[in-house]
C-alpha positions as CSV (number, residue, x, y, z in Angstrom):
1,M,-3.5,14.4,-15.7
2,T,-3.3,12.0,-12.8
3,Q,-5.4,12.0,-9.6
4,E,-2.3,13.1,-7.7
5,E,-1.7,16.2,-9.9
6,R,-5.3,17.4,-9.5
7,R,-5.1,17.6,-5.7
8,A,-4.7,21.0,-4.1
9,T,-2.4,19.6,-1.4
10,I,0.3,17.0,-1.6
11,R,-0.5,13.7,0.2
12,H,2.2,11.9,2.0
13,R,2.5,8.2,2.2
14,T,1.7,6.8,5.5
15,L,0.7,3.5,7.2
16,K,-1.3,4.4,10.3
17,G,-4.2,2.7,12.0
18,G,-7.6,4.3,12.2
19,K,-11.3,3.7,12.7
20,I,-14.2,4.8,10.7
21,A,-16.8,5.9,13.2
22,I,-20.5,5.9,12.2
23,N,-23.8,6.1,14.1
24,D,-22.3,8.8,16.4
25,G,-19.4,6.5,17.3
26,F,-21.5,3.5,18.2
27,S,-20.2,1.5,15.2
28,V,-16.6,1.5,14.1
29,I,-14.8,-0.1,11.2
30,D,-11.0,-0.6,11.3
31,C,-9.0,1.0,8.5
32,T,-5.5,1.7,7.4
33,V,-4.6,5.2,6.4
34,R,-2.4,4.8,3.2
35,N,-1.7,8.5,2.5
36,M,-2.8,11.8,4.0
37,S,-2.7,15.5,3.6
38,T,-4.3,18.4,5.4
39,A,-7.2,18.2,3.0
40,G,-7.9,14.4,2.8
41,A,-6.7,10.8,2.9
42,L,-6.8,7.4,1.3
43,L,-8.2,4.7,3.6
44,R,-8.0,1.0,3.1
45,V,-10.7,-1.3,4.5
46,T,-11.7,-4.9,4.1
47,S,-14.8,-3.9,2.3
48,V,-16.6,-0.6,1.6
49,V,-20.0,-2.2,2.0
50,G,-22.0,-0.4,4.6
51,I,-19.7,2.6,4.8
52,P,-21.8,5.9,4.4
53,D,-20.7,8.9,2.3
54,A,-19.9,10.9,5.4
55,F,-18.3,9.7,8.7
56,Q,-15.7,10.5,11.3
57,L,-12.1,9.2,11.0
58,V,-10.5,8.5,14.4
59,M,-6.8,8.0,14.1
60,S,-4.8,5.8,16.5
61,D,-3.2,8.9,18.0
62,G,-6.6,10.4,18.9
63,Q,-6.9,12.9,16.1
64,K,-10.4,13.1,14.6
65,F,-11.5,14.2,11.1
66,D,-15.0,14.7,9.6
67,C,-14.8,13.0,6.2
68,V,-16.8,13.0,3.0
69,V,-16.2,10.2,0.5
70,Q,-14.8,11.5,-2.9
71,R,-14.2,8.1,-4.5
72,R,-14.3,4.4,-3.6
73,T,-13.2,1.1,-4.9
74,A,-13.8,-2.4,-3.4
75,T,-11.2,-1.8,-0.6
76,D,-10.2,1.9,-0.8
77,I,-11.9,5.1,0.1
78,G,-10.6,8.5,-0.9
79,V,-12.0,11.2,1.5
80,S,-11.8,14.9,1.9
81,F,-11.7,16.5,5.4
82,Q,-14.5,18.9,6.2
83,P,-14.3,21.7,8.8
84,S,-15.8,20.8,12.2
85,V,-19.0,22.7,13.0
């Protein structure tokens, strides 16, 4: 079974700009959103070094998502979206 088949929701391919916000938004890391669903996304970054296991994703259109890392490679981060508190 592939990773795609195990997901509860279908992710749609996309190519959108975003920022990974850490330290309450005082530090940001540019990223590209490669695919996205209502439950999560795949983010591409230059390097995953220094990116914590939880952060806020701020999309170029102003949408914000609280994220938890589910998997990571050298340049990709798979995240699930968490409900806002």
